[in-house]
C-alpha positions as MATLAB code, in Angstrom:
seq = 'MKYTYKTKGTCSTQIDFEVDNNKLHNVSFTGGCNGNLKAVSKLVDGQDVDTVISKLKGITCGFKQTSCGDQLAKALEETKTKIN';
ca = [
      -1.874   65.185 -153.737;
      -3.703   66.134 -150.899;
      -3.533   64.829 -147.370;
      -3.855   64.959 -143.582;
      -3.281   62.612 -140.515;
      -4.482   63.077 -137.054;
      -1.172   63.883 -134.905;
      -1.460   60.674 -131.909;
       0.441   62.473 -128.730;
       1.247   65.895 -129.306;
      -0.143   68.986 -129.004;
      -0.627   69.071 -131.824;
      -3.911   67.680 -133.322;
      -3.453   67.279 -137.294;
      -1.538   67.716 -140.054;
      -2.335   68.858 -143.849;
      -0.116   68.539 -146.594;
       0.032   67.655 -150.167;
       2.965   65.436 -152.101;
       3.511   65.724 -156.000;
       6.013   63.931 -157.131;
       7.437   62.618 -154.253;
       7.900   66.454 -152.767;
       6.305   67.701 -150.738;
       4.168   71.176 -149.796;
       1.887   72.921 -148.183;
       2.463   71.776 -144.651;
       0.224   72.678 -142.084;
      -0.279   72.071 -138.629;
      -3.770   72.114 -136.416;
      -2.265   73.567 -132.341;
       0.985   72.646 -131.281;
       3.648   75.667 -131.363;
       2.578   78.077 -133.890;
       5.910   79.663 -134.383;
       7.724   76.154 -134.562;
       5.541   74.730 -136.700;
       5.423   77.485 -138.948;
       9.116   77.777 -139.398;
       8.902   73.947 -139.399;
       6.477   74.048 -143.186;
       8.855   76.487 -144.638;
      11.630   74.100 -144.006;
      10.310   71.015 -145.294;
       8.394   72.763 -148.355;
       9.875   71.677 -151.876;
      12.452   68.542 -149.958;
      11.889   65.610 -150.804;
       9.537   63.368 -148.160;
      12.341   60.446 -148.056;
      14.828   63.272 -146.674;
      11.814   64.950 -143.909;
      11.063   61.183 -143.174;
      15.158   60.838 -142.344;
      15.688   63.887 -140.614;
      12.990   63.780 -138.147;
      11.500   60.144 -137.620;
      12.310   59.710 -133.724;
      12.369   63.418 -133.217;
      10.879   63.543 -129.093;
       9.606   66.889 -127.836;
      10.185   67.340 -123.824;
       8.791   63.830 -122.290;
       6.952   62.481 -124.577;
       7.779   60.099 -127.112;
       6.895   61.863 -130.426;
       7.079   65.302 -131.832;
       5.012   66.994 -133.705;
       8.592   66.496 -136.210;
       8.153   62.713 -135.715;
       4.235   62.703 -136.494;
       5.395   64.634 -139.771;
       7.668   61.683 -140.632;
       5.100   59.380 -139.916;
       2.366   60.490 -141.689;
       4.197   60.833 -144.707;
       5.461   57.380 -144.119;
       1.572   55.798 -144.154;
       1.730   58.360 -146.418;
       4.141   56.049 -149.376;
       2.428   52.883 -148.497;
      -0.939   54.242 -150.116;
       1.213   55.710 -153.240;
       2.820   53.093 -153.777;
];
C-alpha cells in the first residue's frame, strides 16, 4: 500500500513509500539532502518495517531534534497503527 507522510522539522518536506507484507519499498523524499536521502532509500528498500524503525528512530540532524531518518521512522510507526 502507498503512503505519504508530511515531515516536521527537517529540510525534506514529504516522504512517499510503500509497505507490503511489513516490508518497505520505493521510499522517496521530497527536498532534503538529495544524495544522502537517495542512499537511505536504497539501504532501507526491502527491509522489515520494524527493523527500519529501530535503526532510524531518534537520529538527529545537527541542532535539530529530528532528522529525515527519524521522520521516516515516525512515518512507519504511524503507518503501522493504520495497518494493525
